Every structure is written in structure tokens, then in C-alpha cells.
N, C-alpha and C positions, 0 to 999 in steps of 0.2 A: 352593597350600588349594585344595580339591575344596568345590566348592558348599556341598552339607551344611556345610561345617565355618563359613563366612562369618558365621550368626548364634549360634556357639559362643563366649561368651567365656572365657578363662581366669581365673581366679583372683575368681571375681567378689566385690564387694564388698557385701553385705546386711547390715550389723552396727547399722546403723539398726533394721531385723524384730526382730532378737533378742533387742538388746537391753532393747527396750519392751515386750514377751507378758507376756500375763496370765498370772501363779503359778498354776499348777495341783495342785490339792492331791489326799490321797489318796483311794480310790472302795471299795468293799467288791472282796475283790482284790486288792487294791493294798498294798504297802508301800515304804516310805522306805528304805533300803538305802546304805550307806558303801563303795563300791570296795575291797577290801585286794587283790586281786591282779590282771592282766590274765594271761590266758592265753594271744590269741592268737587268730585263725581267728574271730573277734565274740564270743569267749566269754570271761566275768569271774570272778572270786566278789567276790559281795556277802556282806556281814556284816550281815544285817537287824534294823533296829528293832527287830522282837519276840523279839531273842535268836535267833534263826536263820541260817548260814552256807550261802547260797545259791547253786550253779550258775547262772548270767544267760549268755541269748544279747541280743544286740544286736538290736532288733526291723534288720530291711533297710534300712527308708527313711532310718534313722539311719547307716547303714556307710555311709565314704569321706566322711559330711555333719559327721560332728557328731563330733569327737574326746573318749574319756573317758579319764581318767586314775586312777592310783591317789589314791585318799584323797578324790576324786570324790563326792556327795549326784548320788543316781539313781533313781528310780522304777520298781519291779521290778510287772510282772504278777503273780502267781504264778498257777501252775498247781493244776486243779481232782483232776486228775490223780497229780502229782507236786508233795510237798509241799518236794522237797528243790532244787526245780527254779526257774526265774520269766525273766522276757523283760525285758529294760530298756527302758520304751517313754518314758520323759524323763531329762536331763541339766538336774539344776538349776546354776547360775552363785554362784560364792559368795556375790553379793548376793542371789540367791532362796533359797538357804540360809539366811541372815542372816534373811532375812523370814519361814522356815518357821520359824524358829528362836523367833524374837518371837510366832509369831500359837500357839505352840504344838502343834504340830504334830512334833517334835521334842522327844527329851528333854531336859531341862535340863541333867544330867549331861554333856550328847553336846559333846565339843570339838571347833568347827569346824576347827582348825588342828591336830587329830589325826593326819590324810590324807597330813600330812608324815612322821611318825614310825616308821611301822607298818613301819619295816624295823627299828628299834631298837626293837623292844618285850621282846624275850626276852634282849639282850647288857645285863648287869650292868655290865660289865668291858670298857670298850672301849682300855683300852689294856692292850695285848698285849705281852709282851717276852720275846722267846729267843733263850738263850745257843748258840752254833756252838764246836763244840768241833772243835781240831783232826784232823783223821784219821791 
């Protein structure tokens, strides 16, 4: 182990700080969104609550520190020059998302468990049967 690596700890557990942080509300030029699809390379497709789907990029300080999954609620900073793109600046925990809904920041018709069912939205018939004929 080198001299520079002595002070560096792997798997640092800082859950106390992240669980009791101040709730951040959106400001002008920002919008709440739900992650629809992870695209890789720090990019994702987000369905903003203003009705527009945007391509969003995870900011550099969040990469490899905060993991974002499909269905998570995030705060997206909108770009003035590109309406279809934005930058993820905050990820909300499920508890924080519930608080946002209670404060009226998220739409009333929004279901917090909706993110788990994003893959099955268009499938009406899950029971598909195939017949294999002998050749």
C-alpha cells in the first residue's frame, strides 16, 4: 500500500448525512422528473412533470457517488438553449418524494410506485402461447 493510499477508505459509510438532508425544492429553470430509461454514459431519459420527455445528463459530482435507477424522482436543470435536454442536479429518496407530494410539488395523480411498472406499460397481454409444429 502506497503512502497516498493510507488516508483513503473504501466503502465509506456516510448514510447519516444523506438521510437527514434538507429538502430541495425546484426553482426557476428547474423541473421535477421521473427516470424513464437509463441510456448509459451518465445519460438518461426523464419524463418531466411539465409533460416533456427530456434527455438528461448526470452532473459530474453525482457520477459514481449517487446511483440513479429507472423510476427514481430527480430534479432536472433545464437548458435555456435546448428545451429537449437537461442536467440531473438532485436525486430524491422515496421518503423525500413522498414529502414533495404532500407539499403539493408533485402532481396529485402521480403514483410513487409507478416507476416499477415502466417496462409493462404497453403490454396488455402477458400470457402469450406458442404452438410448435413438427417439421
